[in-house]
C-alpha positions in Angstrom: 135.2 65.6 31.6 137.2 69.0 31.7 137.0 71.4 34.7 135.9 74.8 33.9 138.3 77.5 35.1 135.8 79.6 37.2 134.5 76.4 38.9 138.1 75.3 39.7 139.1 78.7 41.1 135.9 78.9 43.3 136.6 75.4 44.7 140.2 76.4 45.4 139.1 79.5 47.3 136.7 77.5 49.4 139.4 75.1 50.3 141.9 77.8 51.2 139.5 80.1 53.1 139.9 78.4 56.5 143.7 78.6 56.3 143.5 82.3 55.4 141.1 83.1 58.2 143.3 81.1 60.7 146.3 83.1 59.7 144.7 86.6 60.2 145.8 88.5 63.3 143.2 89.8 65.7 142.8 93.6 66.1 140.6 94.6 69.1 139.9 97.4 71.5 141.6 97.2 74.9 139.4 98.1 77.9 136.9 100.1 75.8 135.5 103.0 77.8 134.1 106.5 77.3 136.0 109.6 78.6 135.1 113.3 78.9 137.5 116.0 77.6 137.6 119.7 78.2 138.9 122.4 75.9 142.7 122.8 76.2 143.1 119.2 77.6 146.3 117.7 76.2 147.2 114.1 75.3 144.1 112.4 76.7 144.0 108.7 76.0 140.8 107.9 74.0 141.5 104.6 72.3 143.8 101.5 72.7 144.1 98.7 70.2 145.8 95.3 70.7 147.2 93.1 68.0 147.1 89.4 68.9 146.9 85.8 67.5 149.7 86.5 65.0 150.3 83.2 63.1 152.7 84.5 60.4 155.2 87.4 60.5 153.5 90.7 59.7 154.7 94.3 59.5 152.1 97.1 60.2 153.2 100.0 58.1 150.3 102.5 57.7 147.2 103.5 59.7 144.0 105.2 58.7 142.3 107.2 61.5 138.7 108.5 61.3 136.5 110.4 63.7 133.0 108.9 63.5 131.8 111.6 66.0 131.0 115.2 65.4 134.2 117.0 66.4 136.0 118.5 63.4 139.6 119.4 62.8 139.0 122.9 64.3 138.0 121.5 67.7 141.1 119.3 67.9 144.8 120.2 68.1 146.5 116.9 67.4 146.4 113.2 67.8 149.4 111.3 69.1 149.7 107.7 68.1 151.9 105.5 70.3 152.8 101.9 69.4 155.1 99.1 70.7 155.8 95.4 70.6 154.9 93.4 73.7 156.1 95.5 76.7 158.9 97.2 74.9 159.5 100.9 74.5 156.9 103.2 73.0 157.4 104.7 69.6 155.1 107.6 68.5 154.0 109.9 65.7 151.9 113.0 66.1 149.3 114.0 63.5 149.1 117.8 63.6 147.2 118.4 60.4 143.8 116.9 61.1 142.1 118.2 58.0 139.8 115.4 56.7 139.6 113.6 60.1 135.9 113.0 59.6 136.5 111.1 56.4 139.8 109.5 57.3 143.5 110.3 57.4 146.0 107.7 56.2 149.6 108.0 57.4 152.8 106.0 57.5 154.5 104.8 60.7 158.1 105.9 61.1 160.9 103.6 60.0 159.7 100.2 59.2 156.6 100.4 61.3 155.8 97.6 63.7 157.0 94.1 62.9 155.4 91.2 64.8 156.5 87.6 64.6 154.3 84.6 65.4 152.8 84.6 69.0 154.0 88.2 69.5 151.5 91.0 70.4 151.4 94.7 69.5 149.8 97.7 71.2 148.6 101.1 69.9 147.4 104.1 71.9 145.7 107.2 70.5 145.9 110.4 72.6 143.9 113.6 71.7 144.5 117.2 72.5 141.4 119.5 72.5 141.5 123.0 71.0 140.9 126.3 72.9 137.3 127.3 73.6 137.5 130.2 71.1 137.6 127.5 68.3 134.0 126.6 68.8 130.8 128.4 70.1 130.2 127.8 73.8 126.6 126.6 73.0 128.0 123.7 70.9 130.0 122.1 73.7 128.6 119.0 75.4 127.8 115.6 73.9 127.1 117.3 70.6 130.9 117.7 70.2 132.1 114.1 70.3 135.0 111.7 69.4 134.4 108.2 68.2 137.7 107.1 66.7 137.8 104.3 64.1 141.2 102.9 63.1 142.2 100.7 60.1 145.6 99.0 60.2 147.4 98.2 56.9 150.1 95.5 57.0 152.0 92.9 55.0 152.7 89.3 55.5 156.5 88.6 55.4 158.8 85.7 54.7 161.4 85.0 57.3 163.9 87.3 55.4 161.4 90.2 55.5 160.2 90.0 51.9 156.5 90.9 51.6 154.2 88.2 50.2 150.8 89.8 50.6 149.4 93.2 51.6 146.3 93.3 53.7 144.1 95.9 55.6 142.2 95.2 58.8 138.5 95.9 59.4 137.7 99.2 61.1 138.3 99.1 64.9 135.8 101.6 66.3 135.1 102.8 69.8 131.9 101.4 71.2 130.9 104.7 72.9 131.6 108.3 72.0 133.9 110.5 74.0 132.5 114.0 74.7 134.2 117.4 74.7 132.4 119.5 77.3 132.8 123.1 78.3 134.8 122.4 81.5 133.7 122.8 85.1 131.6 120.0 86.4 130.8 117.3 83.8 127.8 115.9 85.8 125.3 118.0 87.6 121.7 117.2 88.4 118.9 117.6 90.9 117.9 115.0 93.4 114.2 114.2 94.0 112.4 116.0 96.8 109.5 113.4 96.6 107.1 116.2 96.0 107.2 117.6 99.5 104.7 120.2 100.5 105.6 123.5 102.1 103.9 124.9 105.2 103.8 128.5 106.4 106.2 129.3 109.3 108.4 126.2 108.7 111.9 125.7 107.3 112.0 123.1 104.6 114.5 121.6 102.1 113.7 123.2 98.8 116.6 121.8 96.7 119.2 119.0 96.6 121.9 118.9 93.9 125.0 117.0 92.9 128.0 118.3 90.9 130.8 116.0 89.8 134.2 116.5 88.1 134.6 113.4 86.0 136.8 114.5 83.0 140.0 112.9 81.9 142.3 115.7 82.9 143.8 116.2 86.4 142.6 119.7 87.0 140.3 120.9 89.7 137.3 123.2 89.5 136.7 126.6 91.2 133.3 127.9 92.0 133.0 131.7 92.1 129.3 132.1 92.8 126.1 130.2 93.7 122.8 131.7 92.4 119.4 130.4 93.7 116.2 131.1 91.7 112.6 130.0 91.5 112.4 128.5 88.0 108.6 127.8 88.1 106.8 129.0 85.1 103.4 129.0 86.8 101.5 132.2 87.3 101.4 132.0 91.1 104.9 131.4 92.5 106.7 131.8 95.8 108.9 134.9 95.9 112.3 135.2 97.6 112.3 138.0 100.1 108.5 138.0 100.3 107.3 134.5 100.9 110.8 133.0 101.7 112.8 135.2 104.1 116.0 133.1 104.6 118.1 130.6 102.7 120.6 128.1 104.2 123.1 126.3 102.0 124.7 123.1 103.3 127.5 121.8 101.2 129.1 118.4 101.4 132.5 118.1 99.6 134.1 114.7 98.7 137.7 115.1 97.5 141.0 113.3 97.8 139.4 110.6 99.9 138.1 113.0 102.5 134.7 114.6 103.3 134.2 118.2 104.5 131.0 120.2 105.1 130.4 124.0 104.7 127.3 126.0 105.7 126.1 129.5 105.0 122.9 131.4 105.9 121.6 134.3 103.8 118.9 136.6 104.9 116.7 138.1 102.1 115.5 141.6 103.0 113.6 142.5 99.9 111.7 140.7 97.1 114.1 139.5 94.4 114.1 137.0 91.5 117.4 135.5 92.5 119.7 135.2 95.5 123.5 135.3 94.8 126.0 133.9 97.3 129.7 134.4 96.6 132.7 132.3 97.6 135.8 134.0 99.1 139.3 133.0 100.1 138.7 133.6 103.8 134.9 133.2 103.9 132.5 130.3 104.4 134.1 128.4 101.4 137.0 129.3 99.2 135.2 127.7 96.2 138.0 125.2 95.4 137.2 121.6 94.5 140.1 119.3 93.5 140.2 116.9 90.6 137.4 114.3 90.5 135.6 115.9 93.4 131.9 115.6 94.2 129.7 118.3 95.7 126.3 117.7 97.2 124.4 120.9 97.8 121.2 121.1 100.0 119.2 124.3 100.2 116.7 125.0 102.9 114.2 127.9 102.9 112.4 129.6 105.7 108.7 130.4 104.9 106.9 133.4 106.3 104.2 132.6 108.9 101.8 135.2 107.5 101.1 136.2 103.9 101.9 133.3 101.6 98.9 132.0 99.8 98.2 128.2 99.6 98.9 126.9 96.1 102.0 129.0 95.3 104.6 126.9 93.6 108.4 126.7 94.1 110.7 124.9 91.7 114.2 125.8 93.0 117.1 126.1 90.5 120.7 126.7 91.3 123.5 128.0 89.1 127.2 127.6 89.8 129.7 130.0 88.1 132.7 127.7 87.6 136.2 127.7 86.1 138.6 124.8 85.5 142.3 124.9 86.4 143.4 123.2 83.1 144.1 126.6 81.5 140.4 127.4 81.4 140.4 129.7 84.5 139.9 132.7 82.2 136.6 131.2 80.9 134.0 131.2 83.7 131.1 129.0 82.9 127.5 128.9 84.3 126.2 125.4 85.2 122.6 125.1 86.2 120.5 122.3 87.9 116.8 122.6 88.5 114.4 120.6 90.7 112.5 118.2 88.3 108.9 118.9 87.6 107.8 115.9 89.7 109.4 117.5 92.7 108.0 121.0 92.3 106.7 122.1 95.7 103.6 123.9 96.7 102.5 125.9 99.7 99.7 123.9 101.4 97.4 124.0 104.3 97.6 121.3 107.0 96.2 117.9 106.2 97.0 114.5 104.7 99.4 114.8 101.8 98.9 111.5 100.1 96.2 108.8 99.5 96.9 105.7 97.5 94.8 102.7 96.5 96.5 99.3 97.0 93.5 97.1 96.5 94.2 93.7 95.0 91.3 93.3 92.7 92.8 92.3 89.4 89.8 91.1 87.5 87.9 94.4 87.2 84.7 92.4 88.0 82.4 92.4 91.0 79.8 89.6 91.0 76.3 90.3 92.1 76.0 89.7 95.8 79.8 90.1 96.3 81.6 92.5 98.7 84.3 94.6 97.1 87.2 95.4 99.5 89.1 98.6 98.8 92.4 99.1 100.6 93.9 102.5 101.0 97.1 104.1 102.5 96.9 107.6 104.0 100.3 109.3 104.4 101.3 112.3 106.4 104.3 113.9 104.6 104.7 117.5 105.7 107.3 119.5 107.6 105.2 119.9 110.7 105.3 117.7 113.8 101.6 117.1 114.2 99.6 113.8 114.1 96.5 113.6 111.8 93.3 112.2 113.2 90.7 110.8 110.8 87.2 112.1 111.8 84.9 111.8 108.7 84.8 110.4 105.2 83.2 111.2 101.9 82.2 108.4 99.5 80.7 108.7 96.0 80.3 106.3 93.1 81.6 107.8 89.8 80.3 104.9 87.8 76.8 104.0 86.6 75.8 101.6 89.4 72.9 103.2 91.5 73.7 104.1 95.1 70.8 102.0 96.3 72.4 98.9 94.9 75.4 99.2 97.3 74.8 98.2 100.9 76.6 97.5 104.2 79.4 100.0 103.5 81.9 99.9 106.3 85.3 101.5 107.1 88.1 99.7 109.0 91.6 100.6 110.2 94.0 97.8 109.4 96.7 97.2 112.0 100.2 95.8 111.6 99.2 92.2 112.2 96.2 92.3 110.0 93.5 92.8 112.7 91.0 95.5 111.9 89.0 98.1 114.0 85.7 99.4 112.6 85.5 103.1 112.3 82.1 103.4 110.6 79.2 101.2 109.3 76.1 101.7 107.2 77.9 104.4 105.3 76.3 106.0 102.2 78.0 106.7 98.8 76.1 109.8 97.9 79.0 112.2 98.3 78.1 113.7 101.7 80.5 113.9 104.7 79.9 111.2 107.4 81.3 111.1 110.9 83.5 108.2 112.1 84.2 106.6 115.4 87.3 105.7 117.5 89.7 108.6 117.6 92.5 106.3 118.7 92.2 104.0 115.6 91.9 107.0 113.3 95.2 108.5 114.4 98.1 108.7 111.9 101.4 109.7 113.4 103.4 112.6 112.1 105.2 111.6 108.9 103.6 108.2 109.2 100.9 106.3 107.4 97.7 104.4 108.1 96.1 101.5 106.2 92.3 101.6 105.8 89.8 99.2 104.2 86.4 100.0 102.9 83.8 97.2 102.3 81.1 97.7 99.7 78.4 94.9 99.3 76.8 94.9 95.8 73.2 93.6 96.1 72.4 90.2 94.4 70.1 91.9 91.9 72.4 94.8 91.0 72.2 96.0 87.4 74.3 93.7 85.2 77.0 95.7 83.2 76.8 98.7 85.5 80.1 100.2 86.7 81.5 101.0 90.2 84.3 103.5 90.7 84.4 105.0 94.2 85.7 108.5 95.0 87.1 108.6 98.5 88.2 111.6 100.7 89.0 111.9 104.4 88.7 114.8 106.7 90.2 115.3 110.2 92.3 117.4 112.5 96.0 118.2 112.6 97.4 120.4 115.3 95.0 123.3 115.9 93.1 122.8 112.6 90.0 120.7 112.8 88.7 120.5 109.3 91.8 119.6 107.2 91.5 117.3 104.1 93.2 114.5 102.4 93.5 114.5 98.6 90.6 113.0 96.7 91.1 109.5 95.5 89.2 109.3 92.2 91.5 107.8 89.6 90.9 104.1 90.5 90.1 101.4 88.0 86.5 101.1 87.1 84.8 97.8 88.1 81.9 96.1 86.2 79.0 94.2 87.7 78.3 90.7 86.5 76.4 87.7 87.8 78.1 84.5 89.0 79.2 82.1 86.3 81.2 82.8 83.1 82.0 86.5 82.7 82.3 86.1 79.0 80.8 83.6 76.5 81.3 83.8 72.7 79.9 81.6 70.0 81.1 81.3 66.4 82.2 78.7 63.8 85.9 79.8 63.8 88.2 76.8 63.2 91.2 78.7 64.6 92.7 76.6 67.3 90.3 73.7 66.5 91.8 70.3 66.9 92.0 67.9 64.0 89.3 65.6 65.2 86.3 64.2 63.4 86.8 62.8 60.0 84.3 62.1 57.2 81.4 64.5 56.8 81.5 66.0 60.3 81.1 69.8 60.3 81.8 72.4 63.0 78.3 73.5 64.0 79.2 75.7 67.0 82.3 76.8 68.9 82.0 77.9 72.5 84.7 80.2 74.0 84.1 80.6 77.8 86.0 82.8 80.2 86.0 82.9 84.0 87.3 86.2 85.3 86.4 87.3 88.8 87.7 87.5 92.4 85.8 84.7 94.0 88.6 82.1 93.7 86.0 79.5 92.6 86.3 77.2 89.6 83.4 77.1 87.1 81.8 73.6 86.6 79.6 72.9 83.6 77.3 69.9 83.5 75.1 69.0 81.7 75.0 70.8 78.3 71.8 70.7 76.3 72.0 71.3 72.5 68.9 72.1 70.5 68.6 73.0 66.8 66.4 76.1 66.2 66.6 75.6 62.4 64.5 73.3 60.3 67.1 70.4 60.2 65.9 67.5 62.3 67.5 64.5 64.0 66.9 62.4 60.8 69.3 64.8 58.9 72.3 63.8 61.1 74.0 60.6 62.2 76.1 61.9 65.0 76.8 64.8 67.4 80.2 65.2 69.1 81.7 67.5 71.7 85.5 68.2 71.8 87.8 70.5 73.7 90.7 72.5 72.2 93.2 69.7 73.0 91.3 67.2 70.8 89.7 65.3 73.7 86.3 63.9 72.8 84.1 64.8 75.8 80.8 63.4 74.6 79.2 61.6 71.6 75.6 60.9 70.7 74.2 58.9 67.8 70.6 58.9 69.0 69.7 62.5 68.1 65.9 62.2 68.6 64.8 65.4 70.3 67.5 67.6 68.6 64.9 69.9 67.2 62.5 69.7 70.2 63.8 69.3 73.8 67.4 69.0 72.8 70.2 66.5 73.2 71.6 66.3 76.7 75.3 65.8 77.2 75.8 64.6 80.8 78.6 63.2 83.0 80.8 66.1 81.9 82.0 67.3 85.3 85.8 67.2 85.5 86.0 67.5 81.7 84.6 71.0 81.3 86.0 72.8 84.4 87.2 76.3 83.8 89.9 77.2 86.4 89.4 80.4 88.3 91.7 83.2 87.3 91.6 86.9 88.2 93.1 87.9 84.8 90.8 85.7 82.8 91.0 82.0 81.9 89.5 80.8 78.6 88.4 77.4 77.5 87.1 76.5 74.0 84.6 73.7 73.1 83.6 72.5 69.7 80.3 70.9 68.7 80.4 68.8 65.5 77.5 67.4 63.5 77.8 64.6 60.9 75.0 65.1 58.3 73.5 62.4 56.1 73.8 62.6 52.4 70.7 64.3 51.0 69.7 66.9 48.5 67.2 69.0 50.4 68.6 72.3 51.8 68.2 72.6 55.6 69.2 75.2 58.2 71.1 74.7 61.4 71.0 77.2 64.3 72.1 75.6 67.6 70.7 76.8 70.9 73.1 75.6 73.6 72.2 75.7 77.3 75.1 75.5 79.8 74.2 74.4 83.4 77.0 75.8 85.5 77.9 75.8 89.2 80.3 78.2 90.9 80.8 77.6 94.6 77.3 77.3 96.0 75.6 79.1 93.1 73.9 77.4 90.1 73.8 79.4 86.9 72.0 78.7 83.6 73.4 80.3 80.4 71.9 79.9 76.9 73.6 80.9 73.7 72.5 80.7 70.1 74.0 80.6 66.6 75.6 81.1 64.3 73.0 80.0 61.7 74.1 78.2 58.5 72.6 75.9 55.8 73.5 72.4 54.8 72.4 70.3 51.8 72.1 70.9 48.0 69.8 73.3 46.4 69.7 76.4 44.3 72.5 78.9 44.7 71.7 81.2 47.6 72.3 84.9 46.8 74.3 86.9 49.3 72.1 88.1 52.1 72.5 90.0 55.2 71.3 88.8 58.6 71.2 91.6 61.2 72.1 90.6 64.8 72.9 92.9 67.7 75.0 91.4 70.5 76.5 92.8 73.6 80.2 92.3 74.1 82.7 93.3 76.7 86.3 94.3 76.0 88.6 91.8 77.8 90.9 94.5 79.2 88.9 97.7 79.4 85.7 96.0 80.6 83.7 98.6 78.7 80.2 97.7 77.4 79.3 98.5 73.9 76.7 97.5 71.3 78.3 95.9 68.3 76.2 95.1 65.2 77.5 92.0 63.5 76.4 91.4 59.9 77.1 87.7 59.1 77.2 86.7 55.4 75.9 83.5 53.9 78.5 81.5 52.0 78.9 78.1 50.3 81.5 75.4 51.2 81.8 71.7 50.2 82.4 69.4 53.2 82.7 65.6 52.4 80.6 66.0 49.2 77.9 68.0 51.0 77.4 71.7 50.2 77.4 73.8 53.5 76.0 77.3 53.5 76.3 79.3 56.7 76.6 82.5 58.6 80.1 83.0 59.8 80.0 84.8 63.1 77.8 85.5 66.1 78.6 86.5 69.7 76.8 86.7 73.0 78.3 87.9 76.2 77.0 87.6 79.8 
């Protein structure tokens, strides 16, 4: 047999490929990092490439350099390429004409390039000089002007005498992160959170905290000429400097050259103004100089007038630094602004509690009838004054559908550090009216402190099933000279749904999904039970016995066997004497331990499968199982009955498609919302073990 040439060549390549790969040198980035450049920066190192794992003599003769970032030739002056063998002297070439840098520039290394023998390594450095700021609009500077160099190295394999035997190009070696060219000044500047602190009339409060850092690749420092403070709030009602705020104090912390220094200046504001400007001077409070890689932390405090400011006025302090950089950019002053984030915008408030938070551990979203719901809250004092808050009264109101008369024994407790509780009020109502509390001592919350409270609500045993409970809570008390100050309203808590003890959710269908491969022969799935326990009582749900009755016209003589399986394929019960199937029902007993549903706040499901084995016959009969679950949860016994779905067995005339209307109530597993869903099952035909089965596909009942 003769080898075909293409097959022979392909086989040869496959055999040679491991040797070719083993002989290829490795080109990789050295210490990949991202740097920041300023206009006029010169010879900043942006990329290093190492050449290692050289197995055969190579000579690197040309390079192709490409910028995968956005900076064009007009924003760059030149790129200096330095290269050497091992730790020898550096050779270099400078690319001054960068036209086409975004598509790739190929150039030849001087002389014979860089020759590497086996086990030798090579190194390349790429240093960039940035153009003057006139070469690009100021608005474009920032991360939108970027460098992301990619380099391809072209080389030849050599014999020992230097003769080339093959010419190869490497893959692109590309920076992992882009390098930015920013406008100079501070490369990082941002506002620190104020944690949403409130402002009180007649107090001095911190209204802004900011950080400015010089983190570029040059060695030049930054000079600050001016600091401008403004209220950047866009709301209609805002605090005004010189009217609501009469004085500013700037506290500056400077970290430079391994040392820390602090500067402070106070500025009185005599007349209303939109901005306050504070200059730096050579012999003043600060000369404005900040050396290379310095860090500034600026804190601004404002003194609020005692009379006049209206509660609700907003302050969102912004600060602008007019900066210059000493790298040749001192003739280009640049404004750099940082503004308090929206989440830390401040408001002028009256005295009172500033925060209220629900920390209740009630994951299930369910309250069982007769159960006591325990709501735990934290009240926090977080204002600039030095006054304690004393809780004196409370307002409670249900925002859900559960009637107030179905909530009893409502009590309020103060929770202490070791878990012990003091009662502050009992027999409270939830109609939304203010109710007085006891024990001033237990109701005291220290200045800038917090207090933990717990409210108990008992839902009566005959409360409306499916009703919802969502309490609104608000406290009132005294702080300093004020006797009727308020906490915020707590009203955005999770809605809870009222259900009886037992399974919170039961679904019936004939869905084979997840069904174990169990009965053989003519057995058919007559009913699938999906049962979920989801509550807070920490009690397992026991089911025993189970009674199964057929509401259709099929009788015990139409079947030979009934079986009950779980989702793991375990047979839990089997009956061959089916007398009573269509009357009192078949009782499956001794199930306890086999049908337990473990308690779970998030919801724990178990599935059970009821199979019937029909006899061979020709008459068409209907099956519609009515299953009664006798359950126990703790000390409570519960009986649940479910029906369906209905289907037909046997042979007969073809049944035309029909619609069977059934309305069931279901509850969303997560949202716990009740809704009426109209399910329209269809009658279909299937052949199971030689018997035609006609049936309705889906039904669902929820408790």
